[in-house]
TITILO-94876 format. One record per residue: residue number from 0; x, y, z of N, C-alpha, C in turn. Coordinates in pm, 1 decimal. Layout:
  num       n.X       n.Y       n.Z      ca.X      ca.Y      ca.Z       c.X       c.Y       c.Z
  NUM         X         Y         Z         X         Y         Z         X         Y         Z
...
REM end
This chain:
  num       n.X       n.Y       n.Z      ca.X      ca.Y      ca.Z       c.X       c.Y       c.Z
    0   -4448.1   -9166.0   16805.1   -4339.6   -9073.9   16828.6   -4393.6   -8931.7   16835.6
    1   -4327.9   -8852.4   16916.7   -4361.7   -8711.2   16930.4   -4242.6   -8630.1   16882.8
    2   -4268.9   -8530.5   16800.7   -4163.0   -8441.8   16753.0   -4199.9   -8298.6   16787.3
    3   -4100.1   -8219.3   16812.6   -4121.7   -8077.5   16839.5   -4044.6   -7996.1   16736.5
    4   -4097.8   -7882.9   16701.8   -4033.7   -7797.9   16602.3   -3927.2   -7712.8   16669.0
    5   -3806.9   -7718.7   16614.9   -3702.5   -7627.2   16658.6   -3678.7   -7534.3   16540.5
    6   -3588.6   -7440.8   16553.7   -3563.5   -7348.6   16444.2   -3495.2   -7417.1   16326.0
    7   -3446.4   -7539.4   16344.0   -3373.8   -7608.4   16238.9   -3458.6   -7715.3   16170.2
    8   -3503.4   -7812.1   16246.5   -3575.4   -7927.6   16193.0   -3671.5   -7977.9   16298.7
    9   -3744.4   -8081.6   16269.0   -3827.6   -8147.3   16370.9   -3737.0   -8238.4   16453.0
   10   -3735.6   -8218.9   16584.0   -3647.3   -8291.8   16674.5   -3731.1   -8374.0   16771.3
   11   -3693.2   -8498.8   16790.6   -3758.7   -8581.2   16890.9   -3724.1   -8523.4   17028.2
   12   -3824.0   -8491.4   17113.6   -3795.6   -8429.8   17243.9   -3708.9   -8514.9   17336.1
   13   -3699.7   -8644.4   17309.0   -3613.1   -8730.8   17389.0   -3468.5   -8684.8   17380.3
   14   -3429.3   -8630.4   17266.2   -3293.0   -8579.4   17249.1   -3263.9   -8474.3   17356.0
   15   -3356.7   -8382.3   17377.5   -3339.6   -8279.4   17480.0   -3347.4   -8339.6   17620.3
   16   -3437.7   -8434.9   17640.8   -3458.7   -8493.9   17773.3   -3335.2   -8567.0   17824.5
   17   -3256.3   -8624.0   17735.7   -3135.6   -8695.1   17778.8   -3010.7   -8607.0   17773.6
   18   -3029.6   -8476.5   17752.6   -2918.9   -8381.9   17764.6   -2845.1   -8346.1   17637.8
   19   -2892.3   -8387.7   17522.6   -2826.8   -8353.6   17396.4   -2884.7   -8226.3   17338.7
   20   -2801.8   -8149.2   17269.4   -2845.3   -8027.1   17201.1   -2817.5   -8041.2   17051.7
   21   -2917.4   -8020.4   16969.2   -2890.9   -8019.3   16825.0   -2839.2   -7882.5   16782.7
   22   -2737.5   -7879.7   16700.3   -2680.8   -7755.3   16649.2   -2653.5   -7769.6   16500.1
   23   -2649.9   -7658.5   16431.6   -2617.0   -7656.3   16289.2   -2473.4   -7608.9   16274.5
   24   -2399.0   -7669.5   16181.4   -2259.0   -7631.7   16160.8   -2221.1   -7652.4   16015.5
   25   -2109.0   -7593.2   15976.5   -2052.1   -7614.9   15843.8   -1919.4   -7685.2   15861.1
   26   -1896.8   -7788.7   15779.9   -1770.5   -7861.4   15786.2   -1704.1   -7857.0   15649.3
   27   -1570.5   -7856.5   15645.8   -1500.7   -7856.7   15515.3   -1512.7   -7994.5   15450.1
   28   -1541.1   -7995.6   15320.5   -1551.1   -8122.0   15247.1   -1452.9   -8128.1   15130.7
   29   -1414.6   -8015.8   15077.5   -1318.0   -8009.6   14968.0   -1255.9   -7870.7   14970.6
   30   -1154.4   -7850.8   14892.0   -1085.5   -7723.0   14889.7   -1184.7   -7609.2   14866.2
   31   -1201.1   -7524.2   14966.9   -1288.4   -7407.8   14955.3   -1437.0   -7437.6   14962.6
   32   -1474.8   -7562.5   14987.6   -1615.7   -7597.8   14994.7   -1651.4   -7647.7   15133.5
   33   -1773.4   -7618.7   15175.6   -1822.6   -7666.8   15304.1   -1958.3   -7732.9   15284.4
   34   -1998.8   -7810.5   15384.7   -2130.0   -7875.0   15384.1   -2198.0   -7843.6   15516.6
   35   -2326.5   -7811.0   15513.2   -2401.0   -7783.8   15634.5   -2448.1   -7916.7   15694.4
   36   -2420.0   -7934.5   15824.2   -2456.6   -8057.4   15895.1   -2522.5   -8021.6   16027.7
   37   -2581.0   -8121.8   16090.7   -2636.2   -8106.8   16225.0   -2548.2   -8184.9   16320.6
   38   -2525.7   -8127.0   16438.6   -2440.6   -8188.2   16539.5   -2522.4   -8208.4   16665.7
   39   -2513.0   -8327.1   16724.1   -2571.8   -8352.4   16854.9   -2458.9   -8343.6   16955.9
   40   -2472.9   -8255.9   17054.2   -2366.0   -8233.7   17150.8   -2424.1   -8211.5   17289.4
   41   -2343.0   -8234.8   17388.9   -2378.4   -8202.5   17527.2   -2301.5   -8078.7   17573.8
   42   -2212.0   -8030.3   17487.3   -2131.9   -7912.3   17521.1   -2195.5   -7786.6   17463.8
   43   -2147.4   -7673.8   17510.9   -2188.0   -7544.7   17457.5   -2083.9   -7504.2   17353.7
   44   -2100.5   -7552.4   17230.0   -2002.5   -7526.3   17124.6   -2010.8   -7382.0   17077.0
   45   -1896.9   -7326.4   17041.0   -1888.0   -7189.4   16990.5   -1834.5   -7191.5   16847.5
   46   -1857.5   -7085.0   16775.7   -1808.0   -7071.4   16639.7   -1656.4   -7087.7   16637.6
   47   -1606.8   -7170.5   16547.8   -1463.5   -7192.9   16534.0   -1407.5   -7299.6   16625.1
   48   -1486.7   -7350.8   16717.3   -1438.4   -7453.0   16809.9   -1423.9   -7586.8   16736.9
   49   -1319.4   -7662.4   16770.8   -1294.2   -7791.4   16708.3   -1390.9   -7895.2   16761.5
   50   -1442.0   -7976.1   16671.2   -1536.3   -8081.8   16706.2   -1465.3   -8215.5   16701.5
   51   -1481.5   -8293.9   16806.3   -1431.0   -8430.7   16808.4   -1554.1   -8520.2   16801.2
   52   -1585.3   -8566.0   16682.0   -1708.9   -8638.9   16668.4   -1704.0   -8752.0   16568.9
   53   -1818.5   -8816.5   16556.8   -1834.9   -8926.3   16463.5   -1956.9   -8900.2   16378.4
   54   -1950.7   -8943.5   16255.5   -2061.4   -8924.2   16163.8   -2166.0   -9033.1   16185.7
   55   -2290.6   -8991.8   16208.7   -2400.8   -9086.5   16220.9   -2466.8   -9110.8   16085.9
   56   -2473.3   -9006.5   16005.5   -2527.3   -9015.9   15870.5   -2460.8   -8906.9   15787.2
   57   -2505.4   -8890.2   15665.9   -2443.1   -8792.5   15577.6   -2445.2   -8651.2   15634.8
   58   -2552.8   -8614.2   15703.8   -2564.9   -8477.8   15753.8   -2578.4   -8469.2   15905.7
   59   -2555.1   -8578.7   15979.2   -2568.2   -8576.5   16125.3   -2441.1   -8631.2   16189.0
   60   -2386.0   -8552.8   16280.0   -2265.9   -8589.7   16354.7   -2296.9   -8588.0   16503.2
   61   -2223.9   -8668.1   16580.5   -2237.2   -8666.4   16725.8   -2102.0   -8627.3   16784.8
   62   -2105.3   -8532.8   16878.1   -1983.2   -8480.3   16940.5   -1939.5   -8572.6   17053.0
   63   -1812.8   -8615.9   17051.1   -1757.5   -8701.8   17154.6   -1671.9   -8625.2   17254.4
   64   -1661.9   -8494.5   17240.0   -1578.4   -8414.4   17328.9   -1637.0   -8406.8   17468.7
   65   -1552.0   -8379.0   17563.5   -1597.0   -8366.5   17703.1   -1663.2   -8231.7   17725.6
   66   -1755.7   -8231.5   17820.2   -1820.6   -8103.4   17857.1   -1717.5   -8013.5   17919.0
   67   -1733.3   -7883.4   17893.4   -1639.7   -7787.7   17955.1   -1708.4   -7706.3   18059.4
REM end
């Protein structure tokens, strides 16, 4: 396997080659608390935008929303 360093974590370059973008986000988990997660998306997500996704693991989500 080959990994490349991004500003967040080591990412397999295949993720980029197939059109996915890794992003960092905070999601609400309890009243007044958030958790930092990574999101794989094909969209250009902006701060405050709603995510329609599924959890792949505790800290990794995949966005199911359509490209805009």
